[in-house]
Residue, then its C-alpha position, 0 to 999 in steps of 0.5 A: m507610479g511606485i506605490t502601484r509599480l510595488i502593488t502589482v508586484a506584491i499581487v504578484i508576488w502572492l498569488i505565486w506563494f499560494v498557487f505553489k502553497r495549493f499545489q503543494q498540498g494536492v502532493d500531500n493529501r495524494k501521498r497520504n492517501a495513498e500510503i492510508k491504502k498502502n496500510k489497509a491493503k497490508n491489514a486487511v484481513s487475510s484467511v489463514k488454510k491448514c496445512a494437508a501435510c501437519g495440519v498448521h495454519v497458514l494465513e492463505v497468501e503465505a500457504l503454498e498451493q497444490d491442488g487444490r491443498y495447501y502447504c505452509s512449506v515447501e517439503h511438507k507440499h514434496s513429502y506430502l506428495n509423494d507420500k501419496 
């Protein structure tokens, strides 16, 4: 009866280890997928807009927009609007 108990304990320990490893792989895969999505978002191509005041080209996400016009800085936005 001793060898049967030893084999049973060994199988239970192996099953716990196996389930833990599978769970760990799932966590690692989710982290990796989230990192890949994050990197794709960073590397996505963004459109470029021309500053209405000085003509410098700025990424749309960094540009300031007012009344359909884009500006490269707050100063240009205010100075251009004040000149009108």
